[in-house]
C-alpha positions as semicolon CSV with decimal commas, in nm:
position;residue;x (nm);y (nm);z (nm)
1;M;-0,385;-1,467;4,156
2;T;-0,511;-1,791;4,008
3;V;-0,619;-1,826;3,650
4;V;-0,955;-2,003;3,655
5;S;-1,072;-2,217;3,365
6;G;-1,448;-2,183;3,362
7;S;-1,714;-2,343;3,147
8;R;-1,707;-2,064;2,892
9;R;-1,640;-2,177;2,537
10;V;-1,362;-2,019;2,334
11;C;-1,522;-1,849;2,033
12;G;-1,352;-1,806;1,698
13;L;-1,488;-1,606;1,406
14;G;-1,417;-1,608;1,037
15;L;-1,389;-1,239;0,951
16;S;-1,535;-1,079;0,644
17;L;-1,370;-0,754;0,545
18;G;-1,695;-0,620;0,410
19;L;-1,910;-0,379;0,608
20;S;-2,023;-0,617;0,879
21;L;-1,947;-0,936;1,067
22;F;-2,185;-1,113;1,301
23;A;-2,161;-1,442;1,486
24;G;-2,283;-1,592;1,809
25;C;-2,134;-1,820;2,071
26;G;-2,304;-1,859;2,406
27;S;-2,219;-2,072;2,706
28;G;-2,528;-2,089;2,918
29;D;-2,723;-1,857;3,141
30;A;-2,551;-1,575;3,327
31;P;-2,533;-1,585;3,708
32;A;-2,825;-1,418;3,881
33;D;-2,610;-1,135;4,020
34;R;-2,462;-1,042;3,681
35;P;-2,630;-0,745;3,506
36;S;-2,825;-0,833;3,194
37;A;-2,614;-0,744;2,891
38;Q;-2,764;-0,631;2,560
39;L;-2,528;-0,663;2,265
40;P;-2,526;-0,344;2,059
41;R;-2,588;-0,309;1,688
42;F;-2,357;-0,081;1,495
43;G;-2,435;0,171;1,226
44;P;-2,190;0,251;0,945
45;A;-1,885;0,456;1,041
46;V;-1,911;0,831;0,979
47;N;-1,612;1,060;0,939
48;V;-1,578;1,327;1,210
49;E;-1,380;1,645;1,157
50;S;-1,060;1,637;1,359
51;P;-0,953;1,938;1,567
52;A;-0,585;1,851;1,517
53;G;-0,363;2,042;1,281
54;S;-0,153;1,937;0,983
55;G;0,113;1,678;1,061
56;A;-0,057;1,567;1,384
57;G;-0,038;1,213;1,520
58;E;-0,042;0,988;1,826
59;P;-0,400;1,062;1,944
60;W;-0,534;0,961;2,285
61;L;-0,904;0,948;2,383
62;F;-1,058;0,978;2,730
63;V;-1,428;0,966;2,817
64;E;-1,519;1,231;3,073
65;P;-1,777;1,172;3,350
66;D;-2,036;1,388;3,170
67;G;-1,996;1,191;2,847
68;G;-1,767;1,430;2,665
69;V;-1,460;1,288;2,490
70;L;-1,119;1,444;2,542
71;M;-0,865;1,392;2,264
72;S;-0,498;1,479;2,297
73;W;-0,231;1,458;2,027
74;L;0,113;1,575;1,915
75;E;0,170;1,809;1,622
76;P;0,456;2,019;1,482
77;S;0,509;2,362;1,639
78;A;0,754;2,651;1,612
79;E;0,952;2,506;1,905
80;G;0,949;2,149;1,771
81;Q;0,645;1,950;1,886
82;A;0,336;2,055;2,081
83;L;0,100;1,849;2,295
84;R;-0,255;1,976;2,242
85;F;-0,607;1,867;2,330
86;S;-0,973;1,940;2,268
87;V;-1,302;1,813;2,415
88;R;-1,592;1,692;2,201
89;D;-1,930;1,755;2,358
90;G;-2,267;1,755;2,185
91;G;-2,109;1,656;1,855
92;E;-1,872;1,955;1,838
93;W;-1,507;1,996;1,933
94;G;-1,423;2,277;2,173
95;S;-1,127;2,512;2,153
96;V;-0,784;2,359;2,102
97;R;-0,546;2,419;2,394
98;T;-0,174;2,363;2,416
99;V;-0,028;2,182;2,715
100;V;0,341;2,211;2,626
101;S;0,552;2,294;2,321
102;R;0,920;2,202;2,324
103;A;1,209;2,090;2,106
104;D;1,295;1,795;2,332
105;L;0,963;1,611;2,346
106;F;1,006;1,241;2,278
107;V;0,783;1,142;1,986
108;N;0,721;0,775;1,915
109;W;0,450;0,584;1,727
110;A;0,389;0,348;2,021
111;D;0,463;0,561;2,329
112;F;0,241;0,868;2,343
113;P;0,110;1,132;2,587
114;S;-0,232;1,132;2,757
115;V;-0,472;1,372;2,930
116;I;-0,740;1,261;3,179
117;R;-1,008;1,431;3,389
118;L;-0,984;1,376;3,767
119;S;-1,267;1,346;4,019
120;D;-1,234;1,709;4,132
121;G;-1,273;1,837;3,775
122;S;-0,905;1,913;3,723
123;L;-0,701;1,774;3,434
124;A;-0,388;1,562;3,459
125;V;-0,144;1,514;3,173
126;H;0,170;1,321;3,102
127;W;0,425;1,363;2,826
128;L;0,771;1,225;2,749
129;Q;1,082;1,442;2,747
130;R;1,438;1,361;2,647
131;T;1,691;1,340;2,930
132;G;2,010;1,278;2,732
133;P;2,160;1,208;2,390
134;G;2,073;0,838;2,387
135;T;1,800;0,719;2,152
136;Y;1,585;0,601;2,441
137;A;1,700;0,838;2,712
138;Y;1,371;0,998;2,811
139;G;1,156;1,050;3,117
140;V;0,799;1,112;3,223
141;R;0,659;1,456;3,306
142;L;0,326;1,508;3,485
143;S;0,124;1,826;3,527
144;R;-0,223;1,937;3,644
145;S;-0,463;2,210;3,537
146;T;-0,744;2,351;3,750
147;D;-0,873;2,592;3,483
148;D;-0,960;2,345;3,207
149;G;-0,621;2,358;3,041
150;Q;-0,563;2,733;3,024
151;S;-0,261;2,697;3,254
152;W;-0,060;2,404;3,391
153;S;0,138;2,337;3,706
154;V;0,516;2,297;3,717
155;P;0,591;1,950;3,576
156;V;0,671;1,665;3,816
157;T;0,880;1,357;3,739
158;P;0,733;1,044;3,905
159;H;1,056;0,843;3,889
160;T;1,343;0,948;4,115
161;D;1,633;0,741;3,973
162;E;1,771;1,016;3,744
163;T;1,921;0,762;3,501
164;Q;1,932;0,848;3,132
165;T;1,729;0,543;3,039
166;E;1,385;0,473;2,902
167;H;1,081;0,569;3,115
168;G;0,754;0,554;2,929
169;F;0,442;0,363;2,829
170;V;0,255;0,551;3,100
171;T;-0,105;0,510;3,211
172;L;-0,270;0,766;3,438
173;S;-0,565;0,704;3,670
174;P;-0,731;0,904;3,951
175;G;-0,549;0,893;4,284
176;L;-0,681;0,806;4,627
177;E;-0,745;1,171;4,717
178;A;-0,938;1,428;4,514
179;G;-0,705;1,593;4,266
180;S;-0,426;1,340;4,301
181;V;-0,321;1,116;4,015
182;R;-0,164;0,773;3,994
183;A;0,089;0,684;3,726
184;V;0,223;0,346;3,619
185;W;0,504;0,319;3,368
186;L;0,776;0,096;3,228
187;D;1,110;0,186;3,383
188;G;1,454;0,117;3,235
189;R;1,677;0,221;3,527
190;N;1,822;-0,130;3,553
191;Y;1,993;-0,084;3,218
192;A;2,218;0,171;3,384
193;D;2,320;-0,084;3,651
194;P;2,645;-0,260;3,551
195;H;2,565;-0,539;3,798
196;A;2,226;-0,626;3,652
197;D;2,238;-0,979;3,505
198;P;2,044;-0,957;3,287
199;A;1,879;-0,616;3,292
200;F;1,500;-0,608;3,259
201;M;1,251;-0,329;3,222
202;T;1,032;-0,298;3,531
203;L;0,679;-0,182;3,604
204;R;0,658;0,099;3,858
205;H;0,390;0,313;4,023
206;A;0,374;0,650;4,200
207;E;0,102;0,880;4,323
208;I;0,128;1,256;4,279
209;A;-0,060;1,478;4,524
210;V;-0,226;1,809;4,444
211;D;0,083;1,994;4,568
212;G;0,308;1,790;4,338
213;S;0,462;1,574;4,609
214;L;0,535;1,209;4,534
215;T;0,418;0,915;4,739
216;A;0,391;0,539;4,695
217;E;0,669;0,504;4,439
218;V;0,705;0,129;4,420
219;E;0,818;-0,143;4,185
220;L;0,521;-0,358;4,084
221;D;0,699;-0,614;3,865
222;P;1,077;-0,660;3,828
223;R;1,058;-0,815;3,479
224;T;0,842;-0,680;3,200
225;C;0,844;-0,661;2,823
226;D;1,042;-0,362;2,699
227;C;0,799;-0,153;2,496
228;C;0,438;-0,272;2,520
229;Q;0,174;-0,029;2,645
230;T;0,038;-0,051;2,998
231;S;-0,332;-0,012;3,081
232;T;-0,525;0,048;3,404
233;A;-0,885;0,018;3,520
234;V;-1,057;0,133;3,839
235;T;-1,244;-0,149;4,010
236;R;-1,454;-0,156;4,324
237;S;-1,149;-0,284;4,510
238;G;-0,883;-0,047;4,373
239;I;-0,699;-0,030;4,042
240;A;-0,588;-0,314;3,819
241;V;-0,292;-0,279;3,584
242;A;-0,248;-0,493;3,271
243;Y;0,085;-0,518;3,089
244;R;0,306;-0,765;2,907
245;G;0,543;-0,961;3,126
246;R;0,874;-1,123;3,040
247;T;1,047;-1,426;3,188
248;R;1,410;-1,531;3,163
249;D;1,294;-1,784;2,905
250;E;1,144;-1,498;2,695
251;I;0,781;-1,590;2,755
252;R;0,590;-1,262;2,712
253;D;0,234;-1,322;2,827
254;I;-0,009;-1,067;2,973
255;R;-0,002;-1,005;3,347
256;V;-0,221;-0,815;3,593
257;V;-0,129;-0,659;3,926
258;R;-0,392;-0,509;4,159
259;S;-0,404;-0,256;4,441
260;G;-0,622;-0,297;4,748
261;E;-0,645;-0,241;5,122
262;Q;-0,347;-0,473;5,177
263;G;-0,132;-0,301;4,915
264;W;-0,031;-0,440;4,578
265;S;-0,082;-0,801;4,475
266;N;0,187;-1,016;4,320
267;P;0,190;-1,016;3,937
268;S;-0,018;-1,292;3,782
269;V;-0,071;-1,417;3,428
270;V;-0,416;-1,354;3,278
271;H;-0,380;-1,663;3,058
272;S;-0,078;-1,882;2,986
273;D;-0,046;-1,834;2,611
274;G;0,319;-1,936;2,626
275;W;0,429;-1,683;2,365
276;V;0,807;-1,715;2,338
277;I;0,954;-1,421;2,150
278;P;1,312;-1,288;2,185
279;S;1,218;-0,923;2,121
280;C;0,939;-0,688;2,213
281;P;0,629;-0,720;1,990
282;V;0,521;-0,360;2,068
283;N;0,164;-0,475;2,127
284;G;0,027;-0,401;2,473
285;P;-0,300;-0,510;2,636
286;A;-0,609;-0,307;2,728
287;I;-0,811;-0,340;3,048
288;A;-1,150;-0,198;3,149
289;A;-1,381;-0,241;3,448
290;T;-1,729;-0,167;3,578
291;G;-1,763;-0,244;3,947
292;N;-1,569;-0,566;3,995
293;L;-1,636;-0,693;3,643
294;V;-1,304;-0,664;3,458
295;A;-1,216;-0,739;3,096
296;V;-0,869;-0,766;2,942
297;A;-0,800;-0,778;2,567
298;W;-0,462;-0,862;2,419
299;F;-0,266;-0,985;2,117
300;T;-0,059;-1,302;2,110
301;A;0,123;-1,496;1,840
302;A;0,203;-1,805;2,045
303;N;0,266;-2,112;1,829
304;D;0,298;-1,880;1,526
305;S;-0,076;-1,814;1,537
306;P;-0,151;-1,438;1,556
307;R;-0,477;-1,375;1,740
308;V;-0,663;-1,132;1,963
309;M;-0,797;-1,264;2,293
310;L;-1,042;-1,142;2,558
311;A;-1,087;-1,260;2,916
312;F;-1,339;-1,161;3,185
313;S;-1,301;-1,151;3,562
314;E;-1,590;-1,114;3,807
315;D;-1,375;-1,055;4,117
316;G;-1,187;-0,737;4,031
317;G;-0,912;-0,915;3,839
318;E;-0,821;-1,167;4,106
319;S;-0,906;-1,456;3,871
320;F;-0,997;-1,477;3,502
321;E;-1,219;-1,719;3,317
322;A;-1,114;-1,905;3,004
323;P;-1,038;-1,655;2,726
324;I;-1,250;-1,591;2,420
325;Q;-1,079;-1,576;2,083
326;V;-1,176;-1,243;1,929
327;A;-0,984;-1,292;1,604
328;G;-0,725;-1,537;1,483
329;S;-0,673;-1,873;1,322
330;G;-0,902;-1,979;1,041
331;E;-0,952;-1,627;0,910
332;I;-0,852;-1,473;0,581
333;G;-0,550;-1,257;0,648
334;R;-0,395;-1,209;0,989
335;S;-0,452;-1,016;1,308
336;L;-0,209;-0,732;1,381
337;G;-0,334;-0,663;1,735
338;R;-0,294;-0,304;1,861
339;V;-0,609;-0,356;2,064
340;D;-0,829;-0,116;2,253
341;L;-1,114;-0,197;2,490
342;A;-1,421;-0,039;2,648
343;L;-1,669;-0,194;2,893
344;S;-2,030;-0,079;2,913
345;A;-2,220;-0,040;3,240
346;D;-2,411;-0,362;3,171
347;G;-2,095;-0,563;3,110
348;V;-2,055;-0,563;2,731
349;A;-1,689;-0,558;2,624
350;L;-1,608;-0,376;2,299
351;V;-1,276;-0,476;2,147
352;S;-1,105;-0,303;1,855
353;W;-0,800;-0,426;1,667
354;L;-0,618;-0,406;1,335
355;H;-0,648;-0,684;1,077
356;E;-0,453;-0,727;0,754
357;R;-0,551;-0,902;0,432
358;E;-0,331;-0,905;0,122
359;G;-0,131;-0,612;0,256
360;I;-0,437;-0,397;0,328
361;G;-0,524;-0,310;0,686
362;A;-0,869;-0,282;0,840
363;L;-0,996;-0,148;1,173
364;M;-1,225;-0,405;1,334
365;L;-1,473;-0,391;1,624
366;S;-1,655;-0,667;1,812
367;A;-1,880;-0,663;2,119
368;F;-1,898;-0,950;2,369
369;D;-2,114;-1,021;2,671
370;P;-1,947;-1,213;2,956
371;D;-2,095;-1,540;2,823
372;G;-1,921;-1,507;2,487
373;S;-2,208;-1,395;2,262
374;R;-2,086;-1,140;2,012
375;S;-2,169;-0,889;1,741
376;G;-1,932;-0,681;1,533
377;T;-1,846;-0,465;1,236
378;T;-1,561;-0,354;1,016
379;V;-1,513;0,010;1,114
380;V;-1,281;0,101;0,827
381;P;-1,218;-0,163;0,559
382;Q;-0,899;-0,006;0,422
383;L;-0,623;0,171;0,609
384;D;-0,246;0,153;0,641
385;G;-0,159;-0,127;0,882
386;G;0,203;-0,015;0,925
387;R;0,366;0,155;1,221
388;A;0,283;0,502;1,090
389;T;-0,084;0,439;1,171
390;G;0,006;0,390;1,536
391;F;-0,251;0,253;1,778
392;P;-0,615;0,341;1,703
393;R;-0,788;0,463;2,020
394;M;-1,153;0,404;2,108
395;A;-1,402;0,593;2,330
396;L;-1,746;0,459;2,421
397;R;-2,031;0,708;2,467
398;S;-2,401;0,644;2,523
399;D;-2,490;0,672;2,153
400;E;-2,165;0,621;1,963
401;I;-1,812;0,487;1,964
402;L;-1,537;0,727;1,857
403;F;-1,211;0,610;1,701
404;A;-0,898;0,815;1,636
405;W;-0,568;0,719;1,473
406;T;-0,281;0,862;1,272
407;E;-0,339;0,858;0,899
408;P;0,002;0,853;0,726
409;G;0,067;1,103;0,450
410;D;0,263;1,410;0,358
411;P;0,169;1,556;0,591
412;A;0,011;1,304;0,828
413;R;-0,318;1,382;0,998
414;I;-0,542;1,243;1,269
415;R;-0,851;1,072;1,139
416;V;-1,161;1,045;1,359
417;V;-1,469;0,835;1,288
418;S;-1,793;0,773;1,479
419;V;-1,974;0,438;1,485
420;P;-2,337;0,496;1,592
421;L;-2,493;0,256;1,841
422;V;-2,825;0,151;1,688
423;T;-3,123;0,119;1,922
424;D;-3,451;-0,048;1,838
């Protein structure tokens, strides 16, 4: 894949940590075949009652085909920790259902479970389970439900190496056949190989059929960053996976690999930031698509300049135009990253991230059309920007954007807010 430098200008924005931020930066007329994009206006954030219990954290949001939002999370249980979920439809949360409750679930602020709805109406879930006494000896477990979460199939492990090493940072997406599910994850099996010089985490993929059988287990990238989240998007051509790479020289820029009729593409860099960092920043990218329009958002601190970036592709992720600076240099405070991303049907990218000013965190949101014009808002002007907050998740509906994150405390809780989309 070739990174294409187009005519698009790179937009910066001086943030105001008040209620709103608005700025514009255009780069000419859109191509005739690109859908007309209308930038949204945002209403003030409204607190939404969370269905999660006391001590809950690590939420995940998924927008269902009918517009409902599925939220999963972890919370304390009699056995140890429980993975639970609920669906919000029509402004109300449905019943809370438990997927699994065990003493050996792996619980981590950056590596968390997920639940998605598949094309046949079934649910697919992943969680992380310890495989040995080592701190990062844990593996991936996958299960399906055909009765809306009342019961679950026998768990399947998508990796077949059986090493007591790290396997996590999973993203699920619908498989090629109805009811099947694809999983991509970061895989640490090389750390158990005494001949590896040096050992790198790898990016791997497998597809799990309705009957639980594994196919297409393959290594997608032999060298990745150790603990940054992966993200996938379904394009017209297949699926595209975004993740943080790693070279022998410790350059950890964002890469994309794509599936198609000819199999998987070679990994390619979205943009050459040149971020050299000797350890994992724990700050993965987010990718979204509509048709073959793809957007990727990410955090970088190359040249000691923390910033959030966004890049568009109009060919399913095969090439990307020059990136837009979402947040970064010239602002009061600093960007923390921990991005999320949604893409509307008409091609508007909504990017969320954490910002910090004088030790106080804020949850930010900006919308961009593919030409770089933008609007935005401060979703929450004050929150804890530390690790305990985790990674705020975002879900785009027709009339609102939902956010969910862990609010630290004794006990912690999951906070949910809704940002209305204002129409004229």
